[in-house]
C-alpha positions in Angstrom: 32.0 -31.7 29.0 28.2 -32.5 29.4 26.2 -33.2 26.4 23.1 -31.1 25.8 20.5 -33.1 24.0 17.8 -30.4 23.6 18.9 -26.8 23.0 15.3 -25.7 22.3 13.5 -24.0 25.1 10.4 -25.9 26.4 7.0 -24.2 25.6 6.6 -23.5 29.3 9.7 -21.3 29.4 8.8 -19.2 26.3 7.1 -15.9 27.0 3.5 -15.5 25.9 3.2 -12.6 23.5 -0.2 -11.1 23.3 -0.8 -8.8 20.4 -2.6 -5.6 21.4 -5.4 -4.5 19.2 -4.0 -1.0 19.4 -0.3 -0.3 19.8 2.0 2.6 20.7 5.4 3.2 19.2 8.3 4.0 21.5 8.1 7.7 20.4 4.4 7.9 21.2 4.9 6.2 24.6 7.7 8.6 25.5 5.7 11.7 24.5 2.5 10.6 26.3 4.6 9.8 29.4 6.1 13.3 29.2 2.7 14.9 28.8 1.2 13.0 31.6 4.0 14.1 33.9 2.5 17.6 33.9 -1.0 16.3 34.6 -2.5 15.3 38.0 -1.6 11.8 39.4 -3.7 9.0 37.8 -4.4 10.9 34.5 -4.9 8.8 31.3 -4.8 9.8 27.7 -8.1 8.8 26.2 -8.3 8.3 22.4 -11.7 8.2 20.8 -13.2 8.1 17.3 -15.9 10.7 16.8 -18.3 11.3 13.9 -17.4 14.4 11.9 -14.5 15.8 10.0 -14.2 16.2 6.3 -13.9 12.4 5.7 -16.6 11.1 8.1 -14.7 10.3 11.3 -12.1 12.0 13.4 -9.7 11.1 16.2 -10.1 12.8 19.5 -7.5 13.0 22.3 -8.4 14.0 25.9 -6.7 13.8 29.3 -8.9 12.1 31.8 -8.3 11.6 35.5 -11.1 9.0 36.0 -10.0 5.3 35.9 -11.0 3.6 32.6 -14.1 1.5 32.6 -14.2 -2.3 32.3 -14.9 -2.2 28.6 -12.0 0.1 27.8 -8.8 -1.2 26.3 -6.0 0.0 28.5 -2.4 0.3 27.3 0.3 0.8 29.8 3.7 1.2 28.2 6.8 3.1 29.1 5.0 5.4 31.5 2.2 6.0 29.0 -1.4 5.3 30.1 -3.8 5.2 27.2 -7.5 4.2 27.3 -9.7 3.5 24.3 -13.5 2.8 24.6 -14.9 -0.3 23.0 -16.8 1.5 20.3 -13.7 3.4 19.2 -11.6 0.3 19.3 -13.8 -1.2 16.5 -12.4 1.6 14.3 -8.8 1.3 15.6 -8.2 -2.4 15.5 -4.6 -3.2 14.4 -3.7 0.5 14.4 -0.5 2.1 15.7 -0.2 5.4 17.4 3.1 7.2 16.6 4.5 10.6 17.6 6.2 12.2 14.6 8.5 15.2 14.7 9.5 17.0 11.4 10.8 20.4 10.5 7.2 21.6 10.0 6.0 20.5 13.4 5.2 17.5 15.7 2.0 15.5 16.2 0.5 12.2 17.1 -0.3 10.1 14.0 -2.5 7.0 13.9 -1.6 4.5 11.2 -4.9 2.8 10.7 -5.1 -0.1 8.2 -8.9 0.1 8.4 -9.3 3.4 6.7 -10.3 3.7 3.0 -9.7 7.4 2.7 -8.4 10.3 4.8 -8.3 14.1 4.5 -5.1 16.0 3.8 -4.5 16.9 7.4 -4.8 13.3 8.5 -7.2 14.0 11.3 -10.3 12.6 9.7 -10.9 9.4 7.8 -13.5 7.1 6.4 -14.1 3.3 6.7 -16.1 1.1 4.3 
């Protein structure tokens, strides 16, 4: 039996993990993929942060056929194609998009660690 001196993988064989500034849960990726299947080929889900709402800012979701620009963050996961502009990304850093189904309904939900307050419906928020 051959002796193995080093059971640890070398750094060159380890995968490089890059943490995305904005992430999707598996539920969100599946739902986005299903929604995009009914849209024209090449459609993206664009997520933006807009001024307004009862707490100061609100999330906006749009379907967009145009390719994202160079300064957009692009997330390709499980058939989902998501684009976030650079200004909105400043508000969404380290956030997670989820798709939640309950007895009362189903909706996308952004878990944003940068918010300091949000409204009861969860669609608007404020940041210090």
